[in-house]
PDB file of N, CA, C and O in Angstrom:
ATOM      1  N   MET A   1      -3.461  18.315   6.038  1.00  0.00           N
ATOM      2  CA  MET A   1      -4.347  18.908   4.927  1.00  0.00           C
ATOM      3  C   MET A   1      -5.715  18.956   5.782  1.00  0.00           C
ATOM      4  O   MET A   1      -6.112  18.046   6.510  1.00  0.00           O
ATOM      5  N   GLU A   2      -6.238  19.958   5.597  1.00  0.00           N
ATOM      6  CA  GLU A   2      -7.497  20.248   6.159  1.00  0.00           C
ATOM      7  C   GLU A   2      -8.648  19.712   5.146  1.00  0.00           C
ATOM      8  O   GLU A   2      -8.460  19.829   3.935  1.00  0.00           O
ATOM      9  N   GLY A   3      -9.881  19.103   5.663  1.00  0.00           N
ATOM     10  CA  GLY A   3     -10.913  18.095   4.992  1.00  0.00           C
ATOM     11  C   GLY A   3     -10.440  16.879   4.345  1.00  0.00           C
ATOM     12  O   GLY A   3     -10.925  16.277   3.386  1.00  0.00           O
ATOM     13  N   SER A   4      -9.415  16.629   5.036  1.00  0.00           N
ATOM     14  CA  SER A   4      -8.817  15.034   4.416  1.00  0.00           C
ATOM     15  C   SER A   4      -9.843  14.196   4.536  1.00  0.00           C
ATOM     16  O   SER A   4     -10.622  14.277   5.486  1.00  0.00           O
ATOM     17  N   LYS A   5      -9.948  13.352   3.642  1.00  0.00           N
ATOM     18  CA  LYS A   5     -11.188  12.381   3.666  1.00  0.00           C
ATOM     19  C   LYS A   5     -10.639  11.156   4.682  1.00  0.00           C
ATOM     20  O   LYS A   5      -9.436  10.898   4.737  1.00  0.00           O
ATOM     21  N   GLU A   6     -11.611  10.445   5.462  1.00  0.00           N
ATOM     22  CA  GLU A   6     -11.276   9.373   6.039  1.00  0.00           C
ATOM     23  C   GLU A   6     -11.077   8.003   5.122  1.00  0.00           C
ATOM     24  O   GLU A   6     -11.720   7.580   4.161  1.00  0.00           O
ATOM     25  N   ILE A   7     -10.151   7.592   5.679  1.00  0.00           N
ATOM     26  CA  ILE A   7      -9.854   6.016   4.490  1.00  0.00           C
ATOM     27  C   ILE A   7     -10.544   5.161   5.115  1.00  0.00           C
ATOM     28  O   ILE A   7     -10.657   5.140   6.341  1.00  0.00           O
ATOM     29  N   SER A   8     -11.209   4.170   4.131  1.00  0.00           N
ATOM     30  CA  SER A   8     -11.964   2.905   4.400  1.00  0.00           C
ATOM     31  C   SER A   8     -11.200   1.982   5.087  1.00  0.00           C
ATOM     32  O   SER A   8      -9.985   2.173   5.042  1.00  0.00           O
ATOM     33  N   LEU A   9     -11.550   1.149   5.633  1.00  0.00           N
ATOM     34  CA  LEU A   9     -11.009  -0.007   6.397  1.00  0.00           C
ATOM     35  C   LEU A   9     -10.362  -0.757   5.548  1.00  0.00           C
ATOM     36  O   LEU A   9      -9.293  -1.180   5.989  1.00  0.00           O
ATOM     37  N   ILE A  10     -10.669  -1.111   4.347  1.00  0.00           N
ATOM     38  CA  ILE A  10     -10.036  -2.013   3.421  1.00  0.00           C
ATOM     39  C   ILE A  10      -8.858  -1.435   2.866  1.00  0.00           C
ATOM     40  O   ILE A  10      -7.880  -2.152   2.653  1.00  0.00           O
ATOM     41  N   ASP A  11      -8.842  -0.198   2.605  1.00  0.00           N
ATOM     42  CA  ASP A  11      -7.717   0.584   2.261  1.00  0.00           C
ATOM     43  C   ASP A  11      -6.602   0.574   3.446  1.00  0.00           C
ATOM     44  O   ASP A  11      -5.460   0.163   3.243  1.00  0.00           O
ATOM     45  N   GLN A  12      -6.983   0.997   4.527  1.00  0.00           N
ATOM     46  CA  GLN A  12      -6.007   0.962   5.441  1.00  0.00           C
ATOM     47  C   GLN A  12      -5.530  -0.401   5.781  1.00  0.00           C
ATOM     48  O   GLN A  12      -4.332  -0.421   6.063  1.00  0.00           O
ATOM     49  N   TYR A  13      -6.152  -1.574   5.833  1.00  0.00           N
ATOM     50  CA  TYR A  13      -5.738  -2.796   5.666  1.00  0.00           C
ATOM     51  C   TYR A  13      -4.515  -3.148   4.728  1.00  0.00           C
ATOM     52  O   TYR A  13      -3.444  -3.671   5.035  1.00  0.00           O
ATOM     53  N   VAL A  14      -4.908  -2.777   3.673  1.00  0.00           N
ATOM     54  CA  VAL A  14      -3.954  -3.042   2.372  1.00  0.00           C
ATOM     55  C   VAL A  14      -2.713  -1.987   2.749  1.00  0.00           C
ATOM     56  O   VAL A  14      -1.587  -2.272   2.342  1.00  0.00           O
ATOM     57  N   ILE A  15      -2.891  -0.938   3.419  1.00  0.00           N
ATOM     58  CA  ILE A  15      -1.803  -0.016   3.275  1.00  0.00           C
ATOM     59  C   ILE A  15      -0.777  -0.486   4.775  1.00  0.00           C
ATOM     60  O   ILE A  15       0.428  -0.277   4.911  1.00  0.00           O
ATOM     61  N   ASP A  16      -1.521  -1.022   5.559  1.00  0.00           N
ATOM     62  CA  ASP A  16      -0.551  -1.563   6.859  1.00  0.00           C
ATOM     63  C   ASP A  16      -0.109  -3.013   6.521  1.00  0.00           C
ATOM     64  O   ASP A  16       0.688  -3.562   7.280  1.00  0.00           O
ATOM     65  N   PHE A  17      -0.579  -3.667   5.426  1.00  0.00           N
ATOM     66  CA  PHE A  17       0.011  -4.878   5.298  1.00  0.00           C
ATOM     67  C   PHE A  17       0.926  -4.679   4.344  1.00  0.00           C
ATOM     68  O   PHE A  17       1.868  -5.469   4.409  1.00  0.00           O
ATOM     69  N   VAL A  18       0.976  -3.790   3.367  1.00  0.00           N
ATOM     70  CA  VAL A  18       2.231  -3.137   2.467  1.00  0.00           C
ATOM     71  C   VAL A  18       3.474  -2.711   3.420  1.00  0.00           C
ATOM     72  O   VAL A  18       4.628  -3.140   3.407  1.00  0.00           O
ATOM     73  N   ARG A  19       2.939  -1.839   4.158  1.00  0.00           N
ATOM     74  CA  ARG A  19       3.796  -1.190   5.130  1.00  0.00           C
ATOM     75  C   ARG A  19       4.894  -2.370   5.881  1.00  0.00           C
ATOM     76  O   ARG A  19       6.122  -2.441   5.846  1.00  0.00           O
ATOM     77  N   LYS A  20       3.882  -3.212   6.543  1.00  0.00           N
ATOM     78  CA  LYS A  20       4.756  -4.344   7.405  1.00  0.00           C
ATOM     79  C   LYS A  20       5.317  -5.263   6.687  1.00  0.00           C
ATOM     80  O   LYS A  20       6.317  -5.766   7.199  1.00  0.00           O
ATOM     81  N   LEU A  21       4.917  -5.754   5.392  1.00  0.00           N
ATOM     82  CA  LEU A  21       5.622  -6.090   4.309  1.00  0.00           C
ATOM     83  C   LEU A  21       7.149  -5.585   3.960  1.00  0.00           C
ATOM     84  O   LEU A  21       8.160  -6.275   3.826  1.00  0.00           O
ATOM     85  N   ARG A  22       6.996  -4.187   3.857  1.00  0.00           N
ATOM     86  CA  ARG A  22       8.075  -3.382   3.400  1.00  0.00           C
ATOM     87  C   ARG A  22       9.252  -3.276   4.732  1.00  0.00           C
ATOM     88  O   ARG A  22      10.479  -3.202   4.672  1.00  0.00           O
ATOM     89  N   ASP A  23       8.567  -3.296   5.618  1.00  0.00           N
ATOM     90  CA  ASP A  23       9.529  -3.213   6.976  1.00  0.00           C
ATOM     91  C   ASP A  23      10.243  -4.718   6.893  1.00  0.00           C
ATOM     92  O   ASP A  23      11.472  -4.760   6.836  1.00  0.00           O
ATOM     93  N   GLU A  24       9.562  -5.805   6.888  1.00  0.00           N
ATOM     94  CA  GLU A  24      10.047  -7.159   7.330  1.00  0.00           C
ATOM     95  C   GLU A  24      11.058  -7.262   6.028  1.00  0.00           C
ATOM     96  O   GLU A  24      12.135  -7.840   6.172  1.00  0.00           O
ATOM     97  N   LYS A  25      10.725  -6.743   4.869  1.00  0.00           N
ATOM     98  CA  LYS A  25      11.649  -7.274   3.969  1.00  0.00           C
ATOM     99  C   LYS A  25      12.832  -6.076   3.808  1.00  0.00           C
ATOM    100  O   LYS A  25      13.755  -6.289   3.022  1.00  0.00           O
ATOM    101  N   LYS A  26      12.792  -5.075   4.412  1.00  0.00           N
ATOM    102  CA  LYS A  26      13.802  -4.273   4.416  1.00  0.00           C
ATOM    103  C   LYS A  26      13.830  -3.416   2.805  1.00  0.00           C
ATOM    104  O   LYS A  26      14.852  -3.177   2.160  1.00  0.00           O
ATOM    105  N   VAL A  27      12.425  -3.063   2.416  1.00  0.00           N
ATOM    106  CA  VAL A  27      12.366  -2.495   1.166  1.00  0.00           C
ATOM    107  C   VAL A  27      11.782  -1.051   1.334  1.00  0.00           C
ATOM    108  O   VAL A  27      10.753  -0.771   1.948  1.00  0.00           O
ATOM    109  N   SER A  28      12.646  -0.151   0.659  1.00  0.00           N
ATOM    110  CA  SER A  28      12.616   1.360   1.001  1.00  0.00           C
ATOM    111  C   SER A  28      11.284   1.696   0.315  1.00  0.00           C
ATOM    112  O   SER A  28      10.762   1.052  -0.596  1.00  0.00           O
ATOM    113  N   GLN A  29      10.818   2.814   0.904  1.00  0.00           N
ATOM    114  CA  GLN A  29       9.335   3.748   0.067  1.00  0.00           C
ATOM    115  C   GLN A  29       9.629   3.801  -1.613  1.00  0.00           C
ATOM    116  O   GLN A  29       8.806   3.515  -2.483  1.00  0.00           O
ATOM    117  N   GLU A  30      11.029   4.245  -1.821  1.00  0.00           N
ATOM    118  CA  GLU A  30      11.310   4.625  -2.891  1.00  0.00           C
ATOM    119  C   GLU A  30      11.392   3.419  -3.949  1.00  0.00           C
ATOM    120  O   GLU A  30      11.178   3.551  -5.154  1.00  0.00           O
ATOM    121  N   GLU A  31      11.779   2.073  -3.220  1.00  0.00           N
ATOM    122  CA  GLU A  31      11.900   0.690  -3.870  1.00  0.00           C
ATOM    123  C   GLU A  31      10.307   0.301  -4.656  1.00  0.00           C
ATOM    124  O   GLU A  31       9.976  -0.004  -5.802  1.00  0.00           O
ATOM    125  N   ILE A  32       9.489   0.527  -3.186  1.00  0.00           N
ATOM    126  CA  ILE A  32       7.985   0.265  -3.552  1.00  0.00           C
ATOM    127  C   ILE A  32       7.445   1.214  -4.826  1.00  0.00           C
ATOM    128  O   ILE A  32       6.847   0.750  -5.797  1.00  0.00           O
ATOM    129  N   GLY A  33       7.725   2.439  -4.662  1.00  0.00           N
ATOM    130  CA  GLY A  33       7.272   3.022  -5.768  1.00  0.00           C
ATOM    131  C   GLY A  33       7.908   2.849  -6.989  1.00  0.00           C
ATOM    132  O   GLY A  33       7.293   3.262  -7.972  1.00  0.00           O
ATOM    133  N   ASN A  34       9.363   2.164  -7.219  1.00  0.00           N
ATOM    134  CA  ASN A  34       9.556   2.158  -8.432  1.00  0.00           C
ATOM    135  C   ASN A  34       8.901   0.694  -9.176  1.00  0.00           C
ATOM    136  O   ASN A  34       8.743   0.440 -10.370  1.00  0.00           O
ATOM    137  N   ILE A  35       8.606  -0.111  -7.984  1.00  0.00           N
ATOM    138  CA  ILE A  35       8.054  -1.320  -8.169  1.00  0.00           C
ATOM    139  C   ILE A  35       6.391  -1.528  -9.106  1.00  0.00           C
ATOM    140  O   ILE A  35       5.958  -2.320  -9.943  1.00  0.00           O
ATOM    141  N   ILE A  36       5.837  -0.255  -8.337  1.00  0.00           N
ATOM    142  CA  ILE A  36       4.512   0.063  -8.907  1.00  0.00           C
ATOM    143  C   ILE A  36       4.641   1.103  -9.764  1.00  0.00           C
ATOM    144  O   ILE A  36       3.631   1.175 -10.464  1.00  0.00           O
ATOM    145  N   GLY A  37       5.628   2.139 -10.078  1.00  0.00           N
ATOM    146  CA  GLY A  37       5.829   2.942 -11.105  1.00  0.00           C
ATOM    147  C   GLY A  37       5.337   4.232 -10.627  1.00  0.00           C
ATOM    148  O   GLY A  37       4.793   4.989 -11.430  1.00  0.00           O
ATOM    149  N   VAL A  38       5.481   4.574  -9.339  1.00  0.00           N
ATOM    150  CA  VAL A  38       5.150   5.827  -8.573  1.00  0.00           C
ATOM    151  C   VAL A  38       6.145   6.372  -7.778  1.00  0.00           C
ATOM    152  O   VAL A  38       6.992   5.623  -7.293  1.00  0.00           O
ATOM    153  N   SER A  39       6.171   7.651  -7.556  1.00  0.00           N
ATOM    154  CA  SER A  39       7.263   8.188  -6.644  1.00  0.00           C
ATOM    155  C   SER A  39       7.174   7.787  -5.494  1.00  0.00           C
ATOM    156  O   SER A  39       6.158   7.228  -5.082  1.00  0.00           O
ATOM    157  N   ARG A  40       8.436   8.044  -4.622  1.00  0.00           N
ATOM    158  CA  ARG A  40       8.490   7.846  -3.371  1.00  0.00           C
ATOM    159  C   ARG A  40       7.392   8.761  -2.624  1.00  0.00           C
ATOM    160  O   ARG A  40       6.721   8.233  -1.737  1.00  0.00           O
ATOM    161  N   THR A  41       7.217   9.920  -2.904  1.00  0.00           N
ATOM    162  CA  THR A  41       6.301  10.635  -2.300  1.00  0.00           C
ATOM    163  C   THR A  41       5.026  10.216  -2.403  1.00  0.00           C
ATOM    164  O   THR A  41       4.306  10.448  -1.432  1.00  0.00           O
ATOM    165  N   TYR A  42       4.552   9.650  -3.342  1.00  0.00           N
ATOM    166  CA  TYR A  42       3.259   9.034  -3.474  1.00  0.00           C
ATOM    167  C   TYR A  42       3.114   7.695  -2.408  1.00  0.00           C
ATOM    168  O   TYR A  42       2.031   7.277  -2.001  1.00  0.00           O
ATOM    169  N   ILE A  43       4.304   7.182  -2.089  1.00  0.00           N
ATOM    170  CA  ILE A  43       4.122   5.858  -1.073  1.00  0.00           C
ATOM    171  C   ILE A  43       4.224   6.713   0.491  1.00  0.00           C
ATOM    172  O   ILE A  43       3.699   6.258   1.507  1.00  0.00           O
ATOM    173  N   THR A  44       4.912   7.874   0.458  1.00  0.00           N
ATOM    174  CA  THR A  44       4.675   8.500   1.504  1.00  0.00           C
ATOM    175  C   THR A  44       3.386   9.043   1.959  1.00  0.00           C
ATOM    176  O   THR A  44       3.060   9.138   3.142  1.00  0.00           O
ATOM    177  N   ASN A  45       2.590   9.433   0.832  1.00  0.00           N
ATOM    178  CA  ASN A  45       1.451   9.849   0.814  1.00  0.00           C
ATOM    179  C   ASN A  45       0.215   8.839   1.296  1.00  0.00           C
ATOM    180  O   ASN A  45      -0.726   9.141   2.030  1.00  0.00           O
ATOM    181  N   VAL A  46       0.445   7.758   0.770  1.00  0.00           N
ATOM    182  CA  VAL A  46      -0.485   6.506   0.924  1.00  0.00           C
ATOM    183  C   VAL A  46      -0.178   6.032   2.311  1.00  0.00           C
ATOM    184  O   VAL A  46      -1.083   5.449   2.908  1.00  0.00           O
ATOM    185  N   GLU A  47       1.123   6.224   2.979  1.00  0.00           N
ATOM    186  CA  GLU A  47       1.393   5.902   4.259  1.00  0.00           C
ATOM    187  C   GLU A  47       0.926   6.598   5.416  1.00  0.00           C
ATOM    188  O   GLU A  47       0.788   6.153   6.555  1.00  0.00           O
ATOM    189  N   SER A  48       0.647   8.026   4.876  1.00  0.00           N
ATOM    190  CA  SER A  48       0.132   8.910   5.821  1.00  0.00           C
ATOM    191  C   SER A  48      -1.292   9.162   5.916  1.00  0.00           C
ATOM    192  O   SER A  48      -1.983   9.338   4.913  1.00  0.00           O
ATOM    193  N   THR A  49      -1.797   9.186   7.226  1.00  0.00           N
ATOM    194  CA  THR A  49      -3.262   9.445   7.283  1.00  0.00           C
ATOM    195  C   THR A  49      -3.766  10.609   6.884  1.00  0.00           C
ATOM    196  O   THR A  49      -4.989  10.734   6.954  1.00  0.00           O
ATOM    197  N   LYS A  50      -3.016  11.644   6.412  1.00  0.00           N
ATOM    198  CA  LYS A  50      -3.569  12.897   6.046  1.00  0.00           C
ATOM    199  C   LYS A  50      -3.609  12.721   4.594  1.00  0.00           C
ATOM    200  O   LYS A  50      -3.861  13.790   4.037  1.00  0.00           O
ATOM    201  N   HIS A  51      -3.481  11.947   3.957  1.00  0.00           N
ATOM    202  CA  HIS A  51      -3.483  11.959   2.352  1.00  0.00           C
ATOM    203  C   HIS A  51      -4.688  10.956   1.693  1.00  0.00           C
ATOM    204  O   HIS A  51      -4.655   9.850   2.234  1.00  0.00           O
ATOM    205  N   PRO A  52      -5.481  11.048   0.912  1.00  0.00           N
ATOM    206  CA  PRO A  52      -6.313  10.322   0.639  1.00  0.00           C
ATOM    207  C   PRO A  52      -5.559   9.422  -0.583  1.00  0.00           C
ATOM    208  O   PRO A  52      -6.350   8.788  -1.281  1.00  0.00           O
ATOM    209  N   ALA A  53      -4.377   9.315  -0.863  1.00  0.00           N
ATOM    210  CA  ALA A  53      -3.603   8.538  -1.830  1.00  0.00           C
ATOM    211  C   ALA A  53      -3.748   6.912  -1.228  1.00  0.00           C
ATOM    212  O   ALA A  53      -3.581   6.646  -0.038  1.00  0.00           O
ATOM    213  N   LYS A  54      -4.020   6.091  -2.070  1.00  0.00           N
ATOM    214  CA  LYS A  54      -4.125   4.699  -1.753  1.00  0.00           C
ATOM    215  C   LYS A  54      -3.454   3.903  -2.705  1.00  0.00           C
ATOM    216  O   LYS A  54      -3.018   4.453  -3.716  1.00  0.00           O
ATOM    217  N   TYR A  55      -3.301   2.656  -2.529  1.00  0.00           N
ATOM    218  CA  TYR A  55      -3.017   1.587  -3.379  1.00  0.00           C
ATOM    219  C   TYR A  55      -4.326   1.269  -4.297  1.00  0.00           C
ATOM    220  O   TYR A  55      -5.497   1.379  -3.933  1.00  0.00           O
ATOM    221  N   ASN A  56      -3.812   0.815  -5.676  1.00  0.00           N
ATOM    222  CA  ASN A  56      -5.125   0.029  -6.276  1.00  0.00           C
ATOM    223  C   ASN A  56      -4.787  -1.219  -6.780  1.00  0.00           C
ATOM    224  O   ASN A  56      -3.597  -1.525  -6.849  1.00  0.00           O
ATOM    225  N   LEU A  57      -5.835  -2.147  -7.217  1.00  0.00           N
ATOM    226  CA  LEU A  57      -5.760  -3.184  -7.669  1.00  0.00           C
ATOM    227  C   LEU A  57      -4.169  -3.493  -8.622  1.00  0.00           C
ATOM    228  O   LEU A  57      -3.389  -4.426  -8.430  1.00  0.00           O
ATOM    229  N   SER A  58      -4.084  -2.726  -9.333  1.00  0.00           N
ATOM    230  CA  SER A  58      -2.886  -2.690 -10.135  1.00  0.00           C
ATOM    231  C   SER A  58      -1.528  -2.595  -9.449  1.00  0.00           C
ATOM    232  O   SER A  58      -0.541  -3.140  -9.945  1.00  0.00           O
ATOM    233  N   HIS A  59      -1.478  -1.977  -8.429  1.00  0.00           N
ATOM    234  CA  HIS A  59      -0.330  -2.064  -7.297  1.00  0.00           C
ATOM    235  C   HIS A  59      -0.415  -3.041  -6.710  1.00  0.00           C
ATOM    236  O   HIS A  59       0.636  -3.683  -6.700  1.00  0.00           O
ATOM    237  N   ILE A  60      -1.380  -3.555  -6.089  1.00  0.00           N
ATOM    238  CA  ILE A  60      -1.314  -4.854  -5.269  1.00  0.00           C
ATOM    239  C   ILE A  60      -0.824  -5.781  -6.251  1.00  0.00           C
ATOM    240  O   ILE A  60       0.092  -6.506  -5.864  1.00  0.00           O
ATOM    241  N   ASN A  61      -1.254  -5.935  -7.521  1.00  0.00           N
ATOM    242  CA  ASN A  61      -0.727  -7.355  -8.640  1.00  0.00           C
ATOM    243  C   ASN A  61       0.747  -6.993  -8.713  1.00  0.00           C
ATOM    244  O   ASN A  61       1.446  -8.004  -8.778  1.00  0.00           O
ATOM    245  N   LEU A  62       1.309  -6.055  -8.719  1.00  0.00           N
ATOM    246  CA  LEU A  62       2.919  -5.599  -9.155  1.00  0.00           C
ATOM    247  C   LEU A  62       3.416  -6.168  -7.760  1.00  0.00           C
ATOM    248  O   LEU A  62       4.137  -7.164  -7.699  1.00  0.00           O
ATOM    249  N   LEU A  63       2.973  -5.452  -6.616  1.00  0.00           N
ATOM    250  CA  LEU A  63       3.704  -6.015  -5.486  1.00  0.00           C
ATOM    251  C   LEU A  63       3.547  -7.374  -5.158  1.00  0.00           C
ATOM    252  O   LEU A  63       4.487  -7.971  -4.633  1.00  0.00           O
ATOM    253  N   ALA A  64       2.359  -8.004  -5.424  1.00  0.00           N
ATOM    254  CA  ALA A  64       2.326  -9.488  -5.267  1.00  0.00           C
ATOM    255  C   ALA A  64       3.184 -10.384  -5.751  1.00  0.00           C
ATOM    256  O   ALA A  64       3.742 -11.311  -5.164  1.00  0.00           O
ATOM    257  N   ASP A  65       3.287  -9.868  -7.442  1.00  0.00           N
ATOM    258  CA  ASP A  65       4.488 -10.298  -8.239  1.00  0.00           C
ATOM    259  C   ASP A  65       6.023 -10.215  -7.714  1.00  0.00           C
ATOM    260  O   ASP A  65       6.787 -11.179  -7.753  1.00  0.00           O
ATOM    261  N   TYR A  66       6.334  -9.058  -7.266  1.00  0.00           N
ATOM    262  CA  TYR A  66       7.490  -8.654  -6.784  1.00  0.00           C
ATOM    263  C   TYR A  66       7.847  -9.599  -5.324  1.00  0.00           C
ATOM    264  O   TYR A  66       8.950 -10.127  -5.180  1.00  0.00           O
ATOM    265  N   PHE A  67       6.912  -9.697  -4.452  1.00  0.00           N
ATOM    266  CA  PHE A  67       7.045 -10.443  -3.272  1.00  0.00           C
ATOM    267  C   PHE A  67       6.796 -11.623  -3.483  1.00  0.00           C
ATOM    268  O   PHE A  67       6.930 -12.255  -2.435  1.00  0.00           O
ATOM    269  N   ASP A  68       6.379 -12.495  -4.645  1.00  0.00           N
ATOM    270  CA  ASP A  68       6.025 -13.686  -4.927  1.00  0.00           C
ATOM    271  C   ASP A  68       4.826 -14.237  -3.983  1.00  0.00           C
ATOM    272  O   ASP A  68       4.752 -15.369  -3.504  1.00  0.00           O
ATOM    273  N   LEU A  69       3.919 -13.187  -3.831  1.00  0.00           N
ATOM    274  CA  LEU A  69       2.565 -13.497  -3.077  1.00  0.00           C
ATOM    275  C   LEU A  69       1.346 -13.704  -4.146  1.00  0.00           C
ATOM    276  O   LEU A  69       1.471 -13.624  -5.368  1.00  0.00           O
ATOM    277  N   SER A  70       0.537 -13.895  -3.668  1.00  0.00           N
ATOM    278  CA  SER A  70      -0.601 -13.661  -4.209  1.00  0.00           C
ATOM    279  C   SER A  70      -1.403 -12.482  -4.037  1.00  0.00           C
ATOM    280  O   SER A  70      -1.412 -12.025  -2.894  1.00  0.00           O
ATOM    281  N   PRO A  71      -2.160 -11.813  -5.018  1.00  0.00           N
ATOM    282  CA  PRO A  71      -2.766 -10.437  -4.665  1.00  0.00           C
ATOM    283  C   PRO A  71      -3.856 -10.775  -3.388  1.00  0.00           C
ATOM    284  O   PRO A  71      -4.144  -9.895  -2.577  1.00  0.00           O
ATOM    285  N   ARG A  72      -4.396 -12.077  -3.311  1.00  0.00           N
ATOM    286  CA  ARG A  72      -5.543 -12.320  -2.321  1.00  0.00           C
ATOM    287  C   ARG A  72      -4.525 -12.148  -0.886  1.00  0.00           C
ATOM    288  O   ARG A  72      -5.098 -12.088   0.202  1.00  0.00           O
ATOM    289  N   ASP A  73      -3.208 -12.083  -0.937  1.00  0.00           N
ATOM    290  CA  ASP A  73      -2.834 -12.175   0.575  1.00  0.00           C
ATOM    291  C   ASP A  73      -2.515 -10.323   1.228  1.00  0.00           C
ATOM    292  O   ASP A  73      -2.148  -9.760   2.260  1.00  0.00           O
ATOM    293  N   PHE A  74      -2.877 -10.039   0.058  1.00  0.00           N
ATOM    294  CA  PHE A  74      -2.922  -8.334   0.415  1.00  0.00           C
ATOM    295  C   PHE A  74      -4.272  -7.871   1.377  1.00  0.00           C
ATOM    296  O   PHE A  74      -4.333  -6.867   2.086  1.00  0.00           O
ATOM    297  N   LEU A  75      -5.367  -8.951   1.173  1.00  0.00           N
ATOM    298  CA  LEU A  75      -6.579  -8.407   1.671  1.00  0.00           C
ATOM    299  C   LEU A  75      -6.968  -9.602   2.712  1.00  0.00           C
ATOM    300  O   LEU A  75      -6.431 -10.710   2.698  1.00  0.00           O
ATOM    301  N   PRO A  76      -8.027  -9.178   3.649  1.00  0.00           N
ATOM    302  CA  PRO A  76      -8.388  -9.541   5.006  1.00  0.00           C
ATOM    303  C   PRO A  76      -9.020 -11.116   4.307  1.00  0.00           C
ATOM    304  O   PRO A  76      -9.345 -11.366   3.146  1.00  0.00           O
ATOM    305  N   GLU A  77      -9.023 -11.959   5.487  1.00  0.00           N
ATOM    306  CA  GLU A  77      -9.787 -13.163   5.043  1.00  0.00           C
ATOM    307  C   GLU A  77     -11.402 -12.928   4.847  1.00  0.00           C
ATOM    308  O   GLU A  77     -12.066 -13.494   3.979  1.00  0.00           O
ATOM    309  N   LYS A  78     -11.941 -11.944   5.858  1.00  0.00           N
ATOM    310  CA  LYS A  78     -13.562 -11.721   5.835  1.00  0.00           C
ATOM    311  C   LYS A  78     -13.686 -10.400   5.590  1.00  0.00           C
ATOM    312  O   LYS A  78     -12.676  -9.756   5.872  1.00  0.00           O
ATOM    313  N   SER A  79     -14.695  -9.721   5.111  1.00  0.00           N
ATOM    314  CA  SER A  79     -14.778  -8.559   4.785  1.00  0.00           C
ATOM    315  C   SER A  79     -14.809  -7.698   5.974  1.00  0.00           C
ATOM    316  O   SER A  79     -15.138  -8.167   7.064  1.00  0.00           O
ATOM    317  N   LEU A  80     -14.483  -6.455   5.825  1.00  0.00           N
ATOM    318  CA  LEU A  80     -14.621  -5.572   7.091  1.00  0.00           C
ATOM    319  C   LEU A  80     -15.694  -4.602   7.250  1.00  0.00           C
ATOM    320  O   LEU A  80     -15.764  -3.923   8.274  1.00  0.00           O
TER     321      LEU A  80
END
């Protein structure tokens, strides 16, 4: 996608955290989409560096609930 926006470090941190969690727990992109109420394609776009799609706080809250984590677990300890 031409002219794609560079993603912020905090957004990339969250995306990487969710991807790692998804891989460790053997949860598909489609399942993540179902948890947060979006399509699998949206999750594919979030995980792609070519799309500006990203998780929002509501998504993080739903994922934290599903994985029995705190929303804080999805964020870095210090600012980036």
